Backbone as CSV, one residue per row, in Angstrom:
resi,resn,N_x,N_y,N_z,CA_x,CA_y,CA_z,C_x,C_y,C_z
1,MET,0.855,-1.165,0.001,-0.001,-0.001,0.000,0.904,1.241,-0.004
2,SER,0.598,2.180,-0.862,1.444,3.357,-0.983,1.170,4.349,0.163
3,ASN,2.102,5.254,0.347,1.953,6.248,1.411,0.756,7.154,1.164
4,ARG,0.473,7.428,-0.084,-0.672,8.296,-0.405,-1.986,7.617,0.014
5,THR,-2.079,6.333,-0.261,-3.278,5.583,0.126,-3.417,5.547,1.650
6,ARG,-2.310,5.347,2.341,-2.336,5.347,3.798,-2.805,6.711,4.333
7,SER,-2.313,7.765,3.745,-2.695,9.116,4.188,-4.177,9.367,3.942
8,ILE,-4.681,8.921,2.813,-6.098,9.103,2.496,-6.975,8.329,3.481
9,LEU,-6.606,7.077,3.792,-7.366,6.281,4.748,-7.355,6.914,6.135
10,LYS,-6.202,7.428,6.555,-6.114,8.085,7.855,-6.966,9.351,7.884
11,ALA,-6.956,10.117,6.799,-7.752,11.332,6.745,-9.248,11.009,6.800
12,ILE,-9.666,9.963,6.096,-11.078,9.558,6.139,-11.463,9.143,7.553
13,ALA,-10.596,8.411,8.226,-10.889,7.973,9.590,-11.021,9.161,10.530
14,VAL,-10.139,10.125,10.410,-10.197,11.309,11.267,-11.461,12.097,10.994
15,ILE,-11.830,12.262,9.731,-13.042,13.005,9.383,-14.285,12.291,9.940
16,LEU,-14.321,10.973,9.827,-15.464,10.219,10.367,-15.588,10.410,11.870
17,VAL,-14.474,10.314,12.589,-14.523,10.462,14.036,-14.909,11.877,14.418
18,LEU,-14.365,12.873,13.738,-14.742,14.258,14.037,-16.227,14.499,13.788
19,LEU,-16.757,13.927,12.725,-18.191,14.068,12.450,-19.015,13.440,13.578
20,MET,-18.589,12.280,14.068,-19.326,11.631,15.152,-19.234,12.429,16.450
21,VAL,-18.093,13.034,16.717,-17.950,13.870,17.914,-18.862,15.090,17.824
22,VAL,-18.891,15.712,16.663,-19.758,16.878,16.463,-21.224,16.484,16.594
23,MET,-21.561,15.297,16.107,-22.942,14.820,16.266,-23.257,14.526,17.734
24,GLN,-22.285,13.989,18.473,-22.507,13.705,19.890,-22.714,15.002,20.673
25,LEU,-22.028,16.069,20.276,-22.197,17.374,20.917,-23.458,18.089,20.434
26,GLN,-24.134,17.498,19.480,-25.377,18.010,18.899,-25.205,19.362,18.223
27,TRP,-24.045,19.571,17.631,-23.823,20.771,16.798,-24.366,20.526,15.399
28,VAL,-24.230,19.293,14.936,-24.729,18.875,13.634,-25.483,17.570,13.854
29,ILE,-26.623,17.437,13.203,-27.379,16.200,13.327,-27.699,15.694,11.916
30,VAL,-27.253,14.487,11.637,-27.559,13.823,10.370,-28.458,12.638,10.722
31,PRO,-29.770,12.800,10.550,-30.714,11.769,11.028,-30.471,10.369,10.447
32,ALA,-29.946,10.288,9.256,-29.790,8.977,8.614,-28.717,8.132,9.286
33,ILE,-27.741,8.757,9.972,-26.645,7.969,10.564,-26.582,8.074,12.082
34,VAL,-27.588,8.663,12.708,-27.566,8.793,14.177,-27.492,7.417,14.839
35,ALA,-28.205,6.468,14.314,-28.235,5.133,14.920,-26.936,4.359,14.744
36,TYR,-26.078,4.813,13.848,-24.861,4.078,13.518,-23.583,4.766,14.013
37,LYS,-23.691,5.685,14.959,-22.526,6.427,15.435,-21.424,5.499,15.943
38,PHE,-21.782,4.544,16.765,-20.787,3.628,17.326,-20.085,2.841,16.224
39,TRP,-20.851,2.304,15.286,-20.247,1.475,14.247,-19.390,2.272,13.285
40,ILE,-19.728,3.529,13.075,-18.894,4.373,12.225,-17.547,4.626,12.887
41,VAL,-17.540,4.815,14.199,-16.276,4.984,14.922,-15.470,3.686,14.867
42,VAL,-16.130,2.550,14.972,-15.423,1.261,14.869,-14.794,1.101,13.486
43,VAL,-15.528,1.474,12.452,-14.992,1.401,11.084,-13.800,2.350,10.928
44,ALA,-13.892,3.532,11.510,-12.775,4.488,11.442,-11.545,3.911,12.132
45,PHE,-11.729,3.259,13.283,-10.599,2.620,13.971,-10.011,1.498,13.105
46,GLY,-10.867,0.735,12.450,-10.383,-0.296,11.554,-9.579,0.271,10.394
47,LEU,-10.026,1.407,9.853,-9.264,2.048,8.792,-7.873,2.468,9.269
48,LEU,-7.806,2.978,10.505,-6.509,3.339,11.046,-5.616,2.102,11.232
49,LEU,-6.213,1.008,11.683,-5.422,-0.225,11.823,-4.915,-0.723,10.470
50,ILE,-5.756,-0.659,9.472,-5.354,-1.101,8.123,-4.244,-0.228,7.576
51,SER,-4.338,1.070,7.830,-3.370,1.992,7.216,-2.075,2.093,7.996
52,SER,-2.003,1.503,9.199,-0.754,1.557,9.955,0.235,0.537,9.399
53,LYS,1.476,0.817,9.596,2.510,-0.084,9.051,2.764,-1.254,9.964
């Protein structure tokens, strides 16, 4: 896996977690994914594990 791909995966994971934190603080609410907050954070953690060396 190239460094660029690793960087993109890490950036996606960080964006997902930040979105979930903002939703938890109720600054932004996306009704379609409210029920999946936990699983989205788990997927973001998995992306970080995949992208680590």
